[in-house]
Structures are given as C-alpha cells and as structure tokens.
DRENLUM-239645 format. One record per residue (C-alpha): residue in one letter; x, y, z; residue number from 0. Coordinates in Angstrom, 2 decimals. Example, Ala and Ser with C-alpha at 12.3 -4.5 7.8 and 13.67 -1.06 7.14 Angstrom:
BEGIN
resn  east  north  up  resi
A  12.30  -4.50  7.80  0
S  13.67  -1.06  7.14  1
***
This chain:
BEGIN
resn  east  north  up  resi
M  -7.50  -72.43  -172.54  0
V  -10.06  -71.17  -170.32  1
K  -13.75  -72.31  -170.99  2
R  -16.83  -70.07  -171.04  3
G  -18.36  -69.42  -167.72  4
E  -15.26  -70.19  -165.78  5
P  -14.91  -67.68  -162.64  6
D  -11.63  -66.46  -163.40  7
I  -11.85  -65.94  -167.13  8
K  -11.97  -61.94  -167.11  9
V  -8.88  -62.05  -164.67  10
T  -7.08  -64.41  -166.97  11
V  -8.09  -62.38  -170.12  12
E  -7.05  -59.13  -168.57  13
S  -3.63  -60.60  -167.48  14
A  -3.03  -61.92  -171.01  15
R  -3.75  -58.65  -172.56  16
D  -1.65  -56.83  -170.14  17
E  1.37  -59.37  -170.95  18
M  0.59  -59.01  -174.61  19
N  0.84  -55.23  -174.56  20
R  3.91  -54.95  -172.35  21
F  5.74  -57.66  -174.76  22
T  4.78  -55.67  -177.95  23
A  5.68  -52.17  -176.31  24
Y  8.97  -53.44  -175.04  25
Y  10.20  -55.36  -178.14  26
R  8.87  -53.11  -180.76  27
R  11.36  -50.32  -179.66  28
N  14.18  -52.63  -180.23  29
N  15.06  -52.38  -183.90  30
K  17.14  -55.79  -183.88  31
V  14.02  -57.62  -182.52  32
A  11.24  -55.83  -184.33  33
G  13.14  -56.43  -187.77  34
A  13.08  -60.26  -187.23  35
A  10.67  -62.46  -188.88  36
S  10.06  -64.45  -185.63  37
F  8.82  -61.16  -184.06  38
S  6.60  -60.38  -187.05  39
T  5.20  -63.75  -186.77  40
L  4.77  -63.72  -183.10  41
Y  2.97  -60.32  -183.27  42
T  0.61  -61.67  -185.83  43
A  -0.40  -64.28  -183.19  44
I  -0.63  -61.61  -180.52  45
S  -2.64  -59.26  -182.72  46
T  -5.11  -62.27  -183.50  47
L  -5.57  -62.84  -179.97  48
S  -5.92  -59.44  -178.85  49
G  -8.22  -58.64  -181.72  50
H  -10.46  -61.41  -180.47  51
F  -10.75  -60.18  -177.16  52
Q  -11.11  -56.57  -178.36  53
N  -14.28  -57.80  -180.43  54
Y  -15.89  -60.31  -178.16  55
G  -14.84  -59.08  -174.74  56
P  -13.30  -61.10  -171.90  57
E  -16.36  -63.31  -171.23  58
Y  -15.94  -65.26  -174.81  59
P  -13.25  -68.02  -174.90  60
V  -11.24  -68.23  -178.02  61
P  -13.10  -70.62  -180.60  62
A  -11.23  -73.91  -181.38  63
K  -10.58  -72.93  -184.90  64
R  -8.77  -69.60  -183.72  65
Q  -6.84  -71.56  -181.05  66
K  -5.55  -73.98  -183.72  67
V  -4.43  -70.97  -185.91  68
I  -2.49  -69.23  -183.20  69
C  -1.02  -72.73  -181.85  70
Y  0.06  -73.27  -185.55  71
I  1.84  -69.83  -185.68  72
L  3.51  -70.25  -182.33  73
C  4.51  -73.99  -183.02  74
I  5.61  -73.86  -186.59  75
H  7.13  -70.35  -186.93  76
V  8.29  -69.44  -183.66  77
H  8.93  -72.82  -182.05  78
I  7.72  -72.18  -178.50  79
C  5.53  -75.20  -177.94  80
A  5.21  -78.77  -178.30  81
P  5.69  -80.66  -181.79  82
P  2.86  -80.03  -184.33  83
S  2.37  -83.78  -184.35  84
L  1.29  -83.48  -180.44  85
V  -0.67  -80.32  -181.01  86
F  -2.57  -81.06  -184.37  87
S  -3.16  -84.83  -183.96  88
***
C-alpha cells in the first residue's frame, strides 16, 4: 500500500479506481460471474476501497484497519493472496 505524501499516490489511486471500474463493468454484465458468491464478495471489497477514495480523495491512504478488512475479504473469501497466517500475524 502507498503511504501519505508519496509522490505517485494520485497516479496509483487513479489507476486502481480505473481498474476497479473496468473489472466491475465487465463482469457485472456476465450473469454467470455476477451471480457467483465470489464475485459478490470481491465486489464488496472493491466497493469498500472505492468508497474510501470517493470520500477521502486520492491523497489520503487507506487506514490500516480498512486494509485489514479488505485483505481479509480477499484472502479468506476469494483466495487471491497469501495465507491468512502470513497476513494477520
């Protein structure tokens, strides 16, 4: 994750928002994928992150507590990162 004051934070956030929007727009149209529990869970993580940037802007990094929630959703429910024992130790 990026830290407050890093020179490329705005570029990183804008890139992440673009990727989130494209992912959601593409897969939401596919009924097989959009109806899957994993998509719903991933959409929740995307919505949480997107909401943070919408409310606080690209200059304010994601707080540690919110990072943990997002990582938990992605690790436990969608299985796209390191095992929880490595992330939550």
